[in-house]
N, C-alpha and C positions, 0 to 999 in steps of 0.2 A: 577283938572278935573275929577279924579276918587274918589269914596267914600272912606272915611278914618275915623278911630277912632281918639279920642283926643290924644292917645298915639302913634300914628303911625308916626315915625320919619324916616322911611326908605326912602332913596332917590331913585327915579325912573330913575335918570340920571346916568347910569353906564358908566364908561369909558372903551373903548375897543381898542385893537390894530387894525390898518388898515387891517391886514390880516384876523382878525376875522370878521370884517365887510364884507369883500369880500366873505368869505366863507358862512356867514349867508345869504347874499343877494342871492347868487346863489342857496343855499339850499332851501330858502323859495319859489323860483320859482318852484322848482321840487317837494317839499313835505313840509307839515306843521310842521313836527317835525325835530329837529336837534339833532340826537342821533347817536353816533358811537359806539354802545355797543360791536361790534365785532372787534373793532380796538383799543385795549387798549393803543397802542403806540402813537396814535394821540390825541391831545388835543380836548376836546369837546367845540365847540364855545359857548360863552355865549349868552343867549337869550336877545335881546334888546327890551325894551318896548318904544314905541314912547312917546316923551314928548309932552306937550301941544303945544309948538312951532312947533314941527315936524308936528303935525296934522294940525295946523293952516296954515302952509306953503304949505300944499297940498290941504286941504279942510276946509276953514274957517267955512263953514256951519256944517261940521261934528264936529269940535271942539265946536261950539256953542251949537248944539243939545246934544252933550255928556254932557256938563256942565249943561245946563238948563233943559233938559228933562230927560236923563238917570240918571244923578246924582242928579239933583235938584228936580226931581219928583219921578221917578220910585223907586229908592232906599229908598225913604222916605214914600212910600205908606204904610198904616197901615195893609194891608191884610196878610203880612208875616213879621216876625221879621228879623232884619239884619242878625242874624245867619242863619236863613232858606234861606234867599236870597243868602248868601255866599255858602251854601250847594248846592243850585240849580245851581249857576254860576260855581262852581268848577266841578260839574258833567257834565255840558254842555261843558266846556272847554276840559275836559279829553275825553269825548265822541267824540268830533270833532278834537281832537289832536291839539288844538290851544295853542301851547306852549308859544307864545309871551306874552299873558296876564296872564299866570299861576303864575309867581313869585309874581306879585302884588296881585292877588286874593288869593293865598295861604296865604300870609301875612295878608291880610284883613280878611280872614276866621278865622285865629287864633285870631286876634284882636276882631272879632265879637263874640267870645265865642266858636268856634269849637275847641275841644281839639286836641292836637297833635295825640293822639291815634285814634281819630275819623277821622282826615284827612288821617292818615296812612291806616285806615280800608276802607275809601272811595276809595282810590287808589286800594287796594287789591280787593274790591268788583267789581270795574269796569273792572278789568282784565277779569272777566268772562262775563260781559255784553257789553264791548266795545272792548275786545281783549287784549292779552298780550302786543303787541307793543305799544298801547296807554298808558297802565299802566306803561310800562318801560320808555316811554317818560316823564310821569309825575314824576316818581321816580327821574330822573336826575334834575328836577327843585326842587322838594321837599327836596332833600338832602342838597342843598345849603341853603334853607330857614330854615331847621331844624338846620343846623350848625350855622348860624348867630344868631339863637334864643337860642342856647345852649340846644337844645332838644336831649336827649340821647336815645340810643336804649332801655334802661331799662324803658323808659316812653311809649314805643310802645306796641301794643298788642302782646301777646304770640303767638307762632306758633300754639299750640294746647290748647286753653283755655277750661275751663269747659263750655259746651254749654248750651244754653237756652233750656227749654223743648219743645219737638215737639208736635204740635197739631194733634193727630192721625186722627180725622175725616176729617179735611181739607186736610191732607197729603194723606190720602187714596183716596180721590176723585181726587186730582191732579195727583197722580201716575197712577191711572186707566186711566184717560184721556190721559196722555202722552203715556202710553203703547199702547193704542188703536190707537192714531193718528200718533205717531212717530215710535213705535216699528217695524212695517213692513218695514220701510224705513231705520232706523239706530238704531239697538239695543244698540250699544255703546253709542250713544247720550242719550238714555233713561237711561242707567246705570249711566253715569256721571252726568246727570241732577239730579237724585235722590241722589246719594252718595255724590257728591261734593257741589251742590248748595243747595238743600233743607234739607239735613241731616247734613250739615256742615256750609257752608257760611252764610245762613240766620239765623243760630242759634248762631253765634259768638256774644258774649256779649258786645264788645267794640263799637258797633254802634247799637243804639236802632232800633227795627223793623220798627218803624214809620219813622226814618231817612233813613234806608235802602230803604224803599219804595219811599221816596222823591227823593233819589239819582237815583234809578232805573227808575222811571217814567220820571224824568228830562232827563236822558241819552237817553231813548227811544224816547222821543219827539225830542231831539236834533239830533238824528241820523235818524229821519224820519221812525222809526220802528213801524208804526201804528198797525200792526197785533198783536204785543205783549202788546199793551197798555191796552186792556180790562182786561186781567187777572191781570196785575200788578196794575192797578188802583183800581180794586175791593179789591185786597190785601192791597193796601195802605189805603183805607178807613176802612177796617177791622183792620188795625194797628194803626188807630187813626188820619189819615189826614182828615181834614174836606173839605167839598165842597168849602167853601170860600177860603181855603188855596190852593187848587188845581187850582181854578179859577185864583187866583193871581199869582201862579207859571207860568201859561200859559202866562199871561201878561208880566211877567218878562222875560220869555224865548224868547218871540218875539224879544226882543232887542239883545239877545246873540246868537240865532240860526237862526234868520230870520223869517219874517212874514209867508212865505209859510209853514215852518215846524210847526209853532204854529197853523196856520189855518187848516192844514191837520189833526192835532190832535183833533180839536174841535168836529167834528161829532162823533168820538169814545168816547170822554169824555162825550158828551151830552147823548149818548146812555147808558153809565154806570150810569150817574146821573138819567136818566129817569127810567131805570130798577130797580135801588135801591129804587126809590120813589114808583114805582108800588108795589114792594115787601113789602114795609112798609105799604102801604095802604091795601094790601091784608091781612096782619097780623092784 
């Protein structure tokens, strides 16, 4: 029912104890993530992904459209590679704290060519763009996937790697704009935006700038953060994402974050496309 590579032999039918099922059911009603980070003495309930039979027993139409449309069509469209679709999907799930589908899609991302170091870096990147709690929820899922795949900490990005070079002109313009717009309200936010995000996070080498942009734009659309899309979409296209790839990412995201979020992003995306086309014509 879900997309898979030829080598994907991981079963999605995990067995759990009745107590775990009860805890998960209650927790899913109250919040989307099941993380007890501050209660080390309590076991962390396993996240359970519904089987095809589970879905069919509740909504036969959902099971059918998942198999025939989402998996049978969307994941096979040529506008994005399977790897890019996994990057978009993982970013959307972390952005929305949708832990139920994370184990499956983290495995699929690795099967589709996302490196363990890249998946690790995506989670770290999204701590800044979706919040620390969302990243920590993803950590609790990824650690089990890494363990079953034999992925060691030595394969993951260093804490302080040698950074990519900064683009001085673009950074000067960004810093001036943020200082003007944000400085009078929150000087601390200006400080950390420069020091942590654009002088550090965006320059880390284990996730290519183009992929960081794909992750960021996907997460912003997933979270309905339209106000931030213009800057990051322009940055994405400067980093190598094409108009066709962004267009296809929107189509893909509609299925994972809902039509309203995808549709809400369309006017902003159109404005960026039109603005860049006008600039090209002017030149």
